[in-house]
VEXDREN-2710 file (C-alpha; in Angstrom, 1 decimal):
% VEXDREN-2710
k/r/px/py/pz
1/ALA/15.5/-15.7/55.3
2/ILE/15.9/-12.0/56.4
3/PHE/15.9/-9.3/53.8
4/VAL/15.5/-5.6/53.4
5/VAL/12.5/-4.5/51.3
6/SER/13.7/-2.6/48.2
7/SER/10.3/-2.0/46.6
8/LEU/6.7/-3.1/47.0
9/PHE/3.9/-2.7/44.4
10/GLN/0.3/-3.8/44.6
11/LYS/-1.3/-5.2/41.4
12/ASN/-4.4/-7.3/40.4
13/ASP/-4.3/-10.8/38.9
14/LYS/-6.4/-11.9/36.0
15/ASN/-9.3/-12.6/38.4
16/GLY/-9.2/-9.1/39.9
17/LYS/-7.6/-10.3/43.2
18/PRO/-4.9/-8.1/44.6
19/TYR/-1.3/-9.3/45.0
20/PHE/2.1/-7.7/45.5
21/GLU/5.3/-7.7/43.7
22/MET/8.2/-7.3/46.1
23/THR/12.0/-6.8/45.6
24/VAL/14.2/-7.6/48.5
25/THR/17.9/-7.2/49.1
26/ASP/20.6/-8.8/51.2
27/GLN/24.4/-8.9/51.1
28/SER/24.4/-11.4/48.2
29/GLY/22.1/-9.3/45.9
30/THR/18.4/-8.8/45.1
31/LEU/15.5/-11.1/44.6
32/GLU/12.0/-10.5/43.1
33/ALA/9.0/-12.3/44.5
34/LYS/5.2/-12.5/44.2
35/ILE/3.0/-12.2/47.3
36/TRP/-0.5/-13.7/46.5
37/SER/-3.7/-12.8/48.3
38/ASP/-3.5/-15.9/50.6
39/ALA/-0.1/-14.8/52.1
40/VAL/0.0/-13.6/55.7
41/TRP/1.7/-10.6/57.1
42/PHE/2.8/-10.4/60.8
43/ASP/4.1/-7.6/63.0
44/ARG/7.1/-8.1/65.3
45/SER/8.4/-4.6/65.1
46/ASP/7.6/-3.6/68.7
47/PRO/10.7/-4.4/70.9
48/GLU/8.4/-4.5/73.9
49/THR/6.4/-7.5/72.6
50/ASP/6.8/-10.8/74.4
51/PRO/8.6/-13.0/71.8
52/SER/6.5/-16.0/73.1
53/SER/3.2/-14.2/72.4
54/PRO/1.4/-14.9/69.0
55/ALA/2.4/-12.4/66.3
56/LYS/-0.3/-9.9/65.4
57/ARG/-1.3/-9.1/61.9
58/LEU/0.4/-6.2/60.2
59/ASP/-2.0/-3.3/59.7
60/ASP/-2.4/-1.5/56.4
61/GLU/-0.7/1.7/57.6
62/LYS/2.5/-0.1/58.5
63/LEU/2.4/-2.2/55.3
64/LYS/2.6/1.0/53.3
65/ASN/5.9/1.8/55.0
66/VAL/7.8/-1.5/54.9
67/VAL/10.1/-0.3/52.0
68/GLY/13.5/0.1/53.5
69/CYS/12.7/-2.1/56.5
70/THR/14.0/-5.5/57.5
71/VAL/11.5/-8.4/57.1
72/GLY/11.6/-12.1/57.7
73/VAL/10.1/-14.1/54.9
74/GLU/9.0/-17.7/54.2
75/GLY/8.2/-18.9/50.8
76/LYS/8.8/-21.3/48.0
77/THR/9.9/-21.5/44.4
78/THR/7.8/-22.5/41.5
79/GLU/8.3/-22.7/37.7
80/PHE/6.4/-20.3/35.6
81/ARG/6.8/-20.2/31.8
82/GLY/10.1/-22.0/32.1
83/GLN/11.6/-19.7/34.7
84/ILE/12.0/-19.9/38.4
85/GLN/9.5/-17.7/40.3
86/PHE/9.7/-16.9/44.0
87/ASN/6.6/-16.7/46.1
88/PHE/6.5/-15.4/49.6
89/ASN/3.6/-16.7/51.7
90/LYS/4.6/-15.4/55.1
91/LEU/6.2/-12.1/55.9
92/THR/7.1/-10.6/59.3
93/LEU/8.1/-7.0/59.9
94/LEU/11.0/-7.2/62.4
95/ASP/12.2/-5.0/65.2
96/GLN/14.4/-2.5/63.2
97/GLU/16.7/-1.9/66.2
98/LYS/17.4/-5.6/66.7
99/PHE/17.6/-6.3/63.0
100/PRO/18.9/-3.0/61.5
101/PRO/18.6/-2.9/57.7
102/SER/22.2/-1.8/57.3
103/GLN/23.4/-5.2/58.6
104/TYR/21.6/-7.1/55.8
105/LEU/22.7/-4.9/52.9
106/PRO/26.0/-4.8/51.0
107/ARG/28.3/-3.3/53.6
108/SER/31.9/-2.7/54.6
109/PRO/34.1/-5.7/54.5
110/ILE/35.4/-4.8/57.9
111/ALA/33.3/-6.1/60.9
112/LEU/31.3/-3.4/62.6
113/ASP/32.7/-4.3/66.0
114/GLU/36.2/-3.6/64.7
115/LEU/35.1/-0.3/63.2
116/LEU/33.5/0.8/66.5
117/LYS/36.6/-0.2/68.5
118/ARG/38.8/1.9/66.1
119/TYR/36.4/4.9/66.5
120/GLU/36.6/4.7/70.3
121/GLU/40.4/4.6/70.2
122/LEU/40.6/7.6/68.0
123/VAL/38.2/9.7/70.1
124/SER/39.9/8.7/73.3
125/SER/43.3/9.8/72.0
126/CYS/42.1/13.4/72.0
127/CYS/42.2/15.9/74.9
128/PRO/39.0/15.9/77.0
129/GLU/37.5/19.1/75.4
130/VAL/38.0/17.8/71.8
131/ALA/36.9/14.2/72.7
132/GLY/33.9/15.4/74.5
133/PHE/32.8/17.6/71.5
134/VAL/33.2/14.7/69.0
135/ARG/31.1/12.5/71.3
136/SER/28.4/15.2/71.5
137/VAL/28.2/15.3/67.7
138/TYR/28.0/11.6/67.2
139/GLU/25.2/10.5/69.5
140/GLY/21.6/9.5/69.1
141/THR/20.2/9.7/65.6
142/THR/23.4/11.3/64.3
143/TRP/25.4/8.3/65.6
144/LYS/23.1/5.7/64.0
145/GLN/23.4/7.5/60.7
146/PHE/27.2/7.9/61.0
147/ARG/27.5/4.2/61.8
148/ASP/25.2/3.0/58.9
149/TRP/25.5/5.5/56.1
150/PRO/27.4/5.1/52.8
151/ALA/30.2/7.5/52.0
152/ALA/29.0/8.0/48.4
153/VAL/26.4/6.8/45.9
154/SER/28.9/5.2/43.5
155/HIS/32.6/6.3/43.5
156/HIS/33.9/5.1/46.8
157/HIS/32.7/3.3/50.0
158/ALA/29.2/3.2/48.5
159/TYR/27.7/0.6/50.9
160/ALA/26.4/0.4/54.5
161/ASN/29.0/1.4/57.1
162/GLY/31.0/3.0/54.3
163/LEU/31.0/6.4/55.8
164/LEU/32.3/5.1/59.1
165/GLU/35.0/3.0/57.4
166/HIS/36.2/5.9/55.2
167/THR/36.2/8.3/58.1
168/LEU/38.3/6.0/60.3
169/SER/40.7/5.3/57.5
170/VAL/41.2/9.0/56.8
171/THR/41.6/9.9/60.5
172/GLU/44.0/7.1/61.3
173/CYS/46.2/7.9/58.3
174/ALA/46.2/11.6/58.9
175/ARG/46.9/11.2/62.5
176/ALA/49.9/8.8/61.7
177/MET/51.1/11.4/59.2
178/ALA/50.9/14.2/61.8
179/LEU/52.9/12.2/64.4
180/SER/55.5/11.4/61.7
181/PHE/55.9/15.1/60.8
182/ILE/56.1/16.1/64.4
183/ARG/59.1/13.7/64.8
184/SER/60.6/15.6/61.8
185/GLY/60.3/18.9/63.7
186/TYR/57.0/20.3/62.3
187/ASP/54.5/22.0/64.6
188/ILE/51.2/20.2/64.1
189/ASP/48.2/19.8/66.4
190/VAL/47.4/16.1/66.4
191/ASP/44.0/16.6/68.2
192/ILE/42.9/19.0/65.5
193/VAL/43.9/16.5/62.8
194/THR/42.1/13.7/64.6
195/ALA/38.9/15.6/65.2
196/GLY/39.1/17.1/61.7
197/GLY/39.3/13.7/60.2
198/LEU/36.4/12.4/62.3
199/LEU/34.2/15.3/61.4
200/HIS/35.3/16.2/57.8
201/ASP/32.3/14.3/56.1
202/LEU/29.7/15.3/58.8
203/GLY/27.5/16.7/56.0
204/LYS/27.1/13.3/54.4
205/LEU/24.6/12.5/57.1
206/GLY/22.3/15.0/55.4
207/SER/23.5/14.3/51.8
208/TYR/22.9/10.6/51.6
209/LYS/20.6/7.9/53.0
210/MET/20.9/4.2/53.2
211/GLY/17.9/2.6/51.7
212/SER/18.1/-0.7/49.8
213/ILE/20.9/1.1/47.9
214/PRO/22.9/4.3/48.7
215/GLU/20.9/7.3/47.7
216/MET/21.4/11.0/47.6
217/THR/18.9/13.3/49.3
218/LEU/17.5/16.4/47.7
219/GLU/19.5/18.5/50.2
220/GLY/22.7/16.7/49.1
221/ALA/21.9/17.3/45.4
222/VAL/21.3/21.1/45.8
223/LEU/23.5/22.0/48.7
224/ASP/26.3/19.4/48.8
225/HIS/27.8/17.8/51.9
226/ILE/30.4/20.5/52.6
227/ALA/27.8/23.2/53.0
228/ILE/25.5/20.9/55.0
229/GLY/28.5/19.8/57.2
230/TYR/29.6/23.3/58.0
231/SER/26.1/24.3/59.0
232/MET/25.7/21.2/61.2
233/PHE/29.2/21.7/62.7
234/MET/28.6/25.3/63.7
235/GLU/25.3/24.4/65.3
236/PHE/27.0/21.6/67.4
237/ALA/29.9/23.9/68.3
238/GLU/27.6/26.7/69.4
239/ARG/25.6/24.3/71.6
240/ALA/28.7/22.8/73.1
241/HIS/30.4/26.3/73.7
242/LEU/33.4/24.9/71.9
243/ASP/36.6/27.0/72.2
244/SER/36.7/29.6/69.4
245/SER/40.2/28.6/68.3
246/ILE/39.3/24.9/68.0
247/ARG/36.1/25.8/66.3
248/LEU/37.8/27.9/63.7
249/GLN/40.4/25.2/62.9
250/LEU/37.9/22.4/62.6
251/ALA/35.5/24.5/60.5
252/HIS/38.3/25.3/58.2
253/ILE/39.1/21.6/57.7
254/LEU/35.4/20.9/56.9
255/LEU/35.3/23.7/54.4
256/SER/38.6/22.9/52.7
257/HIS/38.9/19.1/52.7
258/HIS/38.1/18.8/48.9
259/GLY/41.2/20.9/48.3
260/GLN/40.1/23.1/45.4
261/ARG/37.1/25.4/44.8
262/GLU/36.3/23.6/41.5
263/PHE/35.9/20.4/43.5
264/GLY/33.4/22.0/45.9
265/SER/35.5/23.5/48.7
266/PRO/34.6/27.2/49.4
267/VAL/38.2/27.7/50.6
268/VAL/41.5/25.9/49.9
269/PRO/43.6/24.4/52.8
270/ALA/45.5/27.0/54.7
271/THR/46.8/25.0/57.7
272/PRO/49.1/22.0/58.0
273/GLU/46.2/20.1/59.6
274/ALA/43.8/20.9/56.8
275/TYR/46.3/19.8/54.2
276/MET/46.7/16.5/55.9
277/VAL/43.0/15.7/56.0
278/HIS/42.5/16.9/52.4
279/TYR/45.3/14.7/50.9
280/ILE/44.4/11.6/52.9
281/ASP/40.7/12.0/52.2
282/ASN/41.5/12.0/48.5
283/LEU/43.9/9.2/48.8
284/ASP/41.6/6.9/50.7
285/ALA/38.8/7.5/48.3
286/LYS/41.1/6.6/45.4
287/MET/42.3/3.5/47.2
288/ASN/38.8/2.2/47.7
289/GLN/37.7/3.1/44.2
290/THR/40.7/1.4/42.5
291/THR/40.4/-1.7/44.6
292/MET/36.7/-2.1/43.8
293/LEU/37.2/-1.5/40.1
294/ILE/40.0/-4.0/39.9
295/GLU/38.0/-6.6/41.7
296/ASN/34.7/-6.0/39.8
297/ASP/35.6/-4.8/36.3
298/PRO/34.8/-7.3/33.6
299/GLY/37.8/-6.5/31.5
300/GLU/40.2/-9.4/30.9
301/GLY/43.9/-9.8/31.3
302/ASN/46.3/-7.5/33.2
303/TRP/44.2/-4.4/32.6
304/THR/40.7/-3.2/33.5
305/SER/38.6/-1.4/30.9
306/TYR/39.2/2.4/30.6
307/GLN/37.9/4.1/33.8
308/LYS/36.5/7.5/32.8
309/SER/36.4/8.9/36.4
310/LEU/40.2/8.1/36.8
311/GLU/41.1/8.8/33.2
312/THR/43.1/5.6/32.9
313/LYS/43.0/1.8/32.9
314/LEU/44.0/0.0/36.1
315/TYR/46.7/-2.6/36.3
316/ARG/45.5/-5.8/37.9
317/ASN/49.0/-6.9/39.0
318/ARG/48.8/-10.4/37.7
319/VAL/50.7/-12.2/35.1
320/LEU/48.8/-13.6/32.1
321/GLU/49.0/-17.4/31.6
322/THR/50.5/-16.8/28.1
323/GLU/53.2/-14.5/29.6
324/ALA/54.0/-17.0/32.3
325/THR/54.7/-19.8/29.8
END
């Protein structure tokens, strides 16, 4: 099977021989295994290697850094003290570009190809200057992170591709709202709403990372994604010589999208476009959070257990068998 390495610890058996304890993760969950001294490690991480050539042994330096990487494993199960034990006897470090870890971890229920198609449609809907700027932000390493990163550690979209899924949902809804209000006679810049939605969580690229589980970085803990995102945005805008009016409107959306100062926004929304991104951002997070809680909460019957973060129980929208009879 193919897994992502969550942890790896070297120990010694009762005879003093070294062995490893490894925890691996895939979309179905985690698995713990032993790797004894007679196991073999191979290196297929170089994309330039001829696939027909014999695999070379993994050197110790790379072995130290396999946590968070995708590996192919072969092994067997045994019984030890009445319990199933997994033993890996062959492990291969894979090409991380061809086998990206995010594709083997709990991830968005929406296919990545579909998410990428929706992203392209949104960017292409903007005027050339705005579309070109968004493309200049999300390229290279920034694009890979934006594609793979979680949107949070726990509350909403806390899985691989979660940031992309959340960003697209916010942008599509906010854009649809803007078009609806325009038909009602309001003066709203749809391109600013669209770009603001696509960029509003830019700072989460520095606040989170996608290991075997979503994790917060030190910068995220002490600076928060809004401050990080504003700093990143201004650097990109300066480099791209972005029009000063567009720059100001988008920067305001990034700084105000949490809506209130007590929720982390240095300023509150002061434009129609900023209000749209703020309210839809909050709504999309709540929709994902309530859906996941309803699906996974162990409470029985029509109601989930009390959810402290939402200050309520959630209705499952199903009829109890006793009520149906």
